[in-house]
C-alpha positions as CSV (number, residue, x, y, z in Angstrom):
1,M,-80.1,21.2,109.5
2,S,-78.4,19.3,106.8
3,L,-75.8,19.9,104.0
4,H,-76.2,18.6,100.5
5,P,-74.1,18.8,97.2
6,H,-75.4,21.3,94.8
7,K,-74.3,22.2,91.3
8,N,-73.4,25.6,92.5
9,G,-71.7,24.6,95.7
10,T,-73.3,23.4,98.9
11,L,-77.1,23.5,99.7
12,V,-77.9,24.0,103.4
13,K,-81.4,23.1,104.6
14,W,-83.0,24.2,107.9
15,R,-86.2,25.1,109.6
16,D,-86.8,28.5,111.2
17,E,-88.4,29.3,114.5
18,T,-92.0,28.8,112.8
19,G,-91.0,25.6,111.5
20,K,-90.8,26.8,107.8
21,Q,-88.6,25.1,105.7
22,C,-85.5,27.3,104.5
23,S,-82.4,26.6,102.2
24,R,-79.3,28.5,101.0
25,V,-76.7,27.6,98.5
26,F,-72.9,28.6,99.4
27,K,-70.3,28.4,96.7
28,R,-67.7,27.3,99.4
29,K,-68.4,24.3,101.5
30,G,-66.6,26.0,104.6
31,D,-69.2,28.9,104.5
32,A,-72.0,26.3,104.4
33,E,-70.7,24.4,107.4
34,R,-70.1,27.7,109.4
35,W,-73.6,28.9,108.5
36,D,-74.7,25.4,109.6
37,T,-73.0,25.5,113.0
38,D,-74.4,29.1,113.7
39,V,-77.8,28.3,113.1
40,K,-77.5,25.4,115.4
41,R,-76.1,27.3,118.1
42,R,-78.8,30.0,117.7
43,K,-81.6,27.3,118.3
44,Q,-79.7,26.2,121.3
45,L,-79.5,29.5,122.9
46,G,-83.1,30.4,122.0
47,H,-83.8,33.9,123.3
48,L,-80.2,34.7,124.2
49,A,-79.0,34.1,120.6
50,G,-79.4,37.8,119.6
51,E,-77.4,39.0,122.5
52,V,-74.5,36.6,122.1
53,F,-74.5,36.7,118.2
54,D,-75.3,40.4,117.7
55,A,-72.8,41.9,119.9
56,A,-70.1,43.4,118.1
57,G,-67.5,42.0,120.6
58,T,-68.3,38.3,120.0
59,M,-68.3,38.3,116.2
60,T,-65.6,35.9,114.9
61,L,-63.4,36.6,112.0
62,A,-65.1,33.6,110.1
63,Q,-68.7,35.2,110.9
64,F,-67.4,38.6,109.7
65,V,-66.0,37.0,106.4
66,A,-69.4,35.1,105.8
67,G,-71.4,38.4,106.6
68,P,-70.3,41.9,106.1
69,W,-67.1,41.0,104.0
70,R,-69.1,38.9,101.7
71,T,-71.2,41.9,100.9
72,H,-68.2,44.3,100.5
73,T,-66.7,41.8,97.9
74,A,-69.9,41.7,95.6
75,G,-68.3,44.5,93.4
76,M,-64.7,42.9,93.2
77,A,-63.6,41.2,90.2
78,S,-63.6,37.4,90.4
79,N,-59.8,37.0,90.5
80,T,-59.5,39.5,93.3
81,R,-62.1,37.6,95.2
82,A,-60.1,34.4,94.7
83,K,-57.1,35.9,96.1
84,Y,-58.7,37.1,99.2
85,A,-60.5,33.4,99.6
86,W,-56.9,32.0,99.0
87,A,-55.4,34.1,101.9
88,L,-58.3,33.5,104.5
89,E,-59.2,29.8,103.8
90,K,-55.7,28.5,103.0
91,H,-53.6,30.5,105.3
92,C,-55.8,32.3,107.9
93,K,-57.6,29.0,109.4
94,P,-56.0,29.6,113.1
95,L,-57.5,33.0,113.2
96,L,-61.1,32.4,111.7
97,D,-62.5,31.2,115.0
98,L,-61.2,34.1,117.1
99,P,-63.3,37.3,117.8
100,L,-62.3,40.3,116.1
101,T,-61.6,42.1,119.3
102,E,-58.9,39.4,119.9
103,L,-57.1,40.1,116.6
104,T,-54.5,42.3,118.1
105,V,-50.8,43.2,117.1
106,P,-49.3,40.4,119.2
107,T,-51.8,37.9,117.9
108,L,-51.0,38.8,114.3
109,A,-47.1,38.8,115.0
110,K,-47.5,35.3,116.4
111,F,-49.5,34.2,113.4
112,Q,-46.9,35.7,111.0
113,H,-44.1,34.0,113.0
114,D,-45.9,30.7,112.8
115,M,-46.2,31.0,109.0
116,L,-42.6,31.4,108.6
117,S,-41.6,28.9,111.3
118,P,-40.6,25.4,110.1
119,E,-41.8,24.0,113.5
120,K,-45.4,24.3,112.0
121,G,-44.8,22.1,109.2
122,K,-43.7,23.6,105.7
123,P,-42.9,27.1,106.2
124,A,-44.3,29.9,103.9
125,T,-42.1,32.1,102.1
126,P,-41.6,35.6,103.2
127,N,-43.4,36.9,99.9
128,T,-46.6,34.6,100.7
129,T,-46.7,35.7,104.2
130,R,-46.5,39.4,103.2
131,E,-49.4,38.7,100.8
132,V,-51.6,36.9,103.2
133,L,-51.0,39.6,105.8
134,S,-51.7,42.4,103.2
135,K,-55.0,40.7,102.4
136,L,-55.9,40.2,106.0
137,G,-55.3,43.8,106.9
138,A,-57.7,44.8,104.0
139,V,-60.3,42.7,105.5
140,L,-59.7,43.9,109.1
141,Q,-59.9,47.7,107.7
142,I,-63.5,47.0,106.4
143,A,-64.3,45.8,110.0
144,V,-63.0,48.8,111.3
145,E,-64.9,50.8,108.9
146,H,-68.1,48.7,109.7
147,G,-68.4,50.3,113.0
148,G,-67.6,49.2,116.3
149,L,-66.4,45.8,115.5
150,M,-62.8,46.7,116.3
151,P,-62.7,49.6,118.5
152,R,-58.8,49.7,118.7
153,G,-58.4,50.2,115.1
154,N,-56.6,47.9,112.5
155,P,-54.0,45.8,114.1
156,A,-52.4,45.1,110.8
157,H,-51.3,48.6,110.8
158,G,-49.0,48.1,113.7
159,L,-47.5,44.8,112.6
160,R,-43.8,44.8,111.7
161,K,-44.0,43.0,108.2
162,V,-41.2,40.7,107.2
163,K,-38.8,42.0,104.2
164,Q,-39.9,41.0,100.7
165,H,-37.3,38.8,99.0
166,A,-36.0,39.9,95.6
167,R,-37.8,38.1,92.8
168,A,-36.0,36.3,90.1
169,E,-35.5,37.8,86.7
170,K,-38.2,36.9,84.2
171,D,-37.3,33.8,82.1
172,A,-38.0,34.4,78.3
173,L,-37.6,32.6,74.9
174,T,-35.0,33.8,72.5
175,P,-36.6,35.0,69.1
176,R,-35.1,31.7,67.7
177,E,-36.7,29.6,70.2
178,L,-40.0,31.6,69.7
179,E,-39.8,31.1,66.0
180,T,-39.1,27.3,66.4
181,L,-41.8,27.0,68.8
182,I,-44.3,28.6,66.3
183,G,-42.8,27.1,63.1
184,G,-43.1,23.5,64.9
185,V,-46.7,24.1,65.4
186,V,-47.4,25.2,61.8
187,S,-45.3,22.5,60.0
188,G,-45.9,19.4,62.2
189,G,-49.2,20.0,63.9
190,E,-49.6,18.7,67.5
191,R,-49.6,15.0,68.2
192,G,-52.6,13.9,70.0
193,L,-54.6,17.1,69.5
194,R,-57.6,17.2,67.0
195,G,-59.4,19.4,64.8
196,T,-58.3,23.1,64.6
197,L,-56.5,23.1,67.8
198,A,-53.0,23.5,66.0
199,G,-54.3,26.7,64.4
200,R,-55.6,27.9,67.5
201,T,-52.4,27.3,69.3
202,R,-50.6,29.1,66.8
203,A,-52.6,32.0,67.3
204,I,-52.0,31.9,70.9
205,L,-48.2,31.9,70.5
206,V,-48.5,34.7,68.1
207,L,-50.7,36.9,70.3
208,G,-48.6,36.1,73.6
209,G,-45.0,35.9,72.0
210,R,-45.1,38.2,69.1
211,L,-47.5,40.7,70.2
212,G,-47.0,40.5,74.2
213,L,-50.7,40.1,75.0
214,R,-51.5,39.1,78.8
215,P,-53.4,35.6,79.2
216,E,-56.7,37.4,79.8
217,E,-56.2,39.5,76.8
218,I,-55.6,36.5,74.5
219,V,-59.0,35.0,75.1
220,A,-60.8,38.3,75.3
221,V,-59.9,40.3,72.1
222,P,-62.3,39.9,69.3
223,W,-61.6,40.0,65.3
224,S,-63.1,43.5,65.4
225,G,-59.9,44.6,67.2
226,L,-57.7,43.9,64.1
227,Q,-58.0,47.1,61.9
228,D,-55.6,48.8,59.6
229,G,-52.5,46.8,60.7
230,Y,-53.0,47.2,64.4
231,L,-54.6,45.0,67.2
232,R,-56.7,47.3,69.3
233,I,-57.2,46.2,73.0
234,S,-60.3,47.9,74.9
235,A,-60.2,48.7,78.6
236,T,-62.7,45.9,79.1
237,E,-60.5,43.3,77.6
238,T,-57.6,43.6,79.8
239,K,-57.1,43.3,83.7
240,A,-59.0,45.8,85.8
241,T,-55.6,47.4,87.2
242,S,-54.4,48.2,83.8
243,A,-57.8,49.2,82.2
244,H,-57.0,51.5,79.4
245,F,-57.0,51.2,75.6
246,R,-54.0,50.5,73.7
247,A,-53.1,49.7,69.9
248,I,-50.4,47.4,69.0
249,K,-48.9,47.7,65.6
250,L,-48.6,44.1,63.9
251,D,-45.4,42.9,62.4
252,K,-45.8,41.2,59.0
253,L,-45.3,37.5,60.2
254,S,-48.0,38.1,62.9
255,A,-50.6,40.1,60.6
256,Q,-50.2,37.2,58.2
257,A,-50.5,34.2,60.9
258,L,-53.6,35.9,62.2
259,R,-55.2,36.3,58.7
260,E,-54.6,32.5,58.1
261,W,-56.2,31.6,61.5
262,Q,-59.3,33.7,60.7
263,L,-59.8,32.2,57.4
264,E,-59.3,28.5,59.1
265,S,-61.5,29.5,62.0
266,G,-64.2,31.6,60.1
267,G,-64.2,33.9,63.0
268,R,-65.3,37.8,62.4
269,G,-66.8,40.7,64.1
270,K,-67.1,40.2,67.9
271,D,-66.1,36.7,68.0
272,R,-62.9,36.2,69.9
273,I,-59.7,35.4,68.2
274,V,-59.1,32.6,70.6
275,P,-62.3,31.0,71.7
276,M,-61.3,29.7,75.1
277,T,-61.9,30.6,78.9
278,N,-59.2,31.8,81.1
279,Q,-59.1,28.5,83.0
280,A,-58.8,26.5,79.7
281,L,-56.0,28.7,78.5
282,K,-54.2,28.2,82.2
283,L,-54.8,24.3,81.8
284,W,-53.4,24.2,78.2
285,G,-50.3,26.3,79.3
286,T,-49.5,23.9,82.1
287,R,-50.2,20.7,80.2
288,T,-49.0,21.4,76.8
289,L,-47.0,24.7,76.6
290,R,-44.9,24.2,79.5
291,K,-43.6,20.9,78.0
292,R,-42.9,22.4,74.5
293,I,-41.0,25.2,76.1
294,H,-38.8,22.8,78.1
295,E,-38.0,21.0,74.9
296,V,-37.4,24.0,72.7
297,T,-35.1,25.6,75.2
298,G,-33.3,22.4,76.2
299,G,-34.3,22.5,79.8
300,R,-33.3,26.2,80.4
301,I,-36.9,27.1,81.1
302,E,-38.3,24.4,83.4
303,K,-41.8,26.0,84.1
304,G,-42.9,28.1,81.2
305,S,-46.4,29.5,80.9
306,T,-48.3,31.8,78.6
307,Y,-46.8,34.6,80.8
308,T,-43.4,33.3,79.5
309,L,-44.7,34.3,75.9
310,R,-45.4,37.9,77.2
311,H,-41.8,38.0,78.8
312,T,-40.3,37.0,75.5
313,H,-41.9,39.9,73.6
314,A,-41.0,42.5,76.3
315,S,-37.4,41.4,76.1
316,A,-37.5,41.3,72.2
317,L,-38.7,45.0,71.9
318,H,-35.2,46.3,73.2
319,Y,-33.4,44.1,70.7
320,A,-35.7,45.9,68.1
321,A,-34.5,49.4,69.1
322,F,-37.8,50.1,71.3
323,T,-37.1,52.7,73.9
324,L,-38.4,52.2,77.5
325,P,-41.4,54.3,77.3
326,E,-42.5,52.8,74.0
327,A,-41.9,49.4,75.2
328,A,-44.1,50.0,78.3
329,R,-46.7,51.5,76.2
330,R,-47.1,48.6,73.9
331,M,-47.2,46.2,76.8
332,G,-49.9,48.2,78.8
333,H,-48.0,48.9,81.8
334,K,-45.9,51.8,83.5
335,P,-42.4,52.5,82.5
336,E,-41.1,51.8,86.2
337,T,-43.1,48.4,86.1
338,H,-41.2,47.4,82.7
339,L,-37.8,48.8,84.3
340,R,-38.3,46.6,87.4
341,H,-39.0,43.4,85.4
342,Y,-36.6,43.9,82.4
343,A,-33.7,46.0,83.7
344,H,-31.2,43.1,83.0
345,V,-32.3,43.0,79.4
346,L,-31.5,46.9,79.1
347,A,-28.0,46.3,80.8
348,M,-26.8,43.7,78.3
349,L,-28.3,45.0,74.8
350,P,-25.5,44.7,72.1
351,E,-24.3,48.0,70.3
352,E,-25.9,47.0,67.1
353,R,-29.7,46.2,67.3
354,Y,-32.3,45.4,64.7
355,P,-34.4,48.3,63.3
356,S,-37.7,46.6,63.6
357,L,-39.5,43.6,64.9
358,D,-39.7,42.4,61.4
359,A,-36.0,42.3,60.9
360,L,-35.7,40.7,64.4
361,Y,-38.0,37.9,63.5
362,A,-36.6,37.4,60.0
363,A,-33.1,36.7,61.3
364,A,-34.4,34.5,64.0
365,R,-35.9,32.4,61.3
366,Q,-32.5,31.8,59.7
367,P,-31.0,28.7,61.2
368,Q,-27.6,30.0,60.6
369,V,-28.0,32.9,62.7
370,A,-26.7,31.7,66.3
371,A,-25.0,34.8,67.8
372,L,-28.5,36.5,68.8
373,G,-29.4,33.2,70.7
374,E,-26.2,33.0,72.6
375,H,-26.3,36.8,73.7
376,W,-30.0,36.6,74.6
377,V,-29.1,33.6,76.9
378,N,-26.0,35.4,78.4
379,S,-28.1,38.4,79.2
380,R,-30.4,36.7,81.7
């Protein structure tokens, strides 16, 4: 048995009972090490290996995750698999070597207590603990459905979960701050960045801040989606839980900015408006956008991201006289979701609002207009 680095993860090599050379590549090193350990133990046990490893009562959580669970996740989206991996590999290590039959309600209750206890090092937050136990419960439910692995049922269902803490209100740029951010990119370019990145950056700010696209939508929508003054987003260009078509009407400034970027980039047809990967966009948001948002807001928003641009647009819709259903439909989520995140904006709206987004952005571009920005900040 031996482990070797591989371009796709970790390569495990071993010889079977007949002496034939075998190999397998694992994406995660932990899975490779567990496979290596299991094969070694099978060789040591000889003819008893089948009785020990194949018995339902002796299968550990790690073995189930590396086997039946991995098969079950084959049809999941990559980001969903990543969330399960985060929960299992980062937080559930104390449970991985336990047989499934030992994962009882008291065992999970102690695990939950340890996650929250400062005696075990840096404690997890209540929201993180709830998320981890939720993911673990989903894994154990598949073990129950797999047949015979957990005869007493899913212990996660009998666990008293910790209360979820209220989440902070969403931070958003004021319209003036957004236009300052976009205008600074247009007029001054980006120091230290080369080529057409400034134009691409401007397109990201427009798509996120003026049209409210999700990060995954920003890097997925093609030029063919721009038609007749609308940006059309198909079900395959958004996240799986919100997979439905929607059309976003463009304001004049956004339509002009996107036309200019199309001429500059030469994109057309099925070419993506922003030719980046999700990971590259996330990295850009952390390294570049966060710093610019901090500067533009004078430190009011410390950890801005591409989602800050989306929150900015969601808030702006109500200053431009959008109703709750209209705003939710444009953002691509349910009205109750919109209300949960932006109720503070609805509660602090001024009596006189702008008739359209065009009017709102035009006012935001006038340096002498300060009242809008002050009211916006006070409403948060």
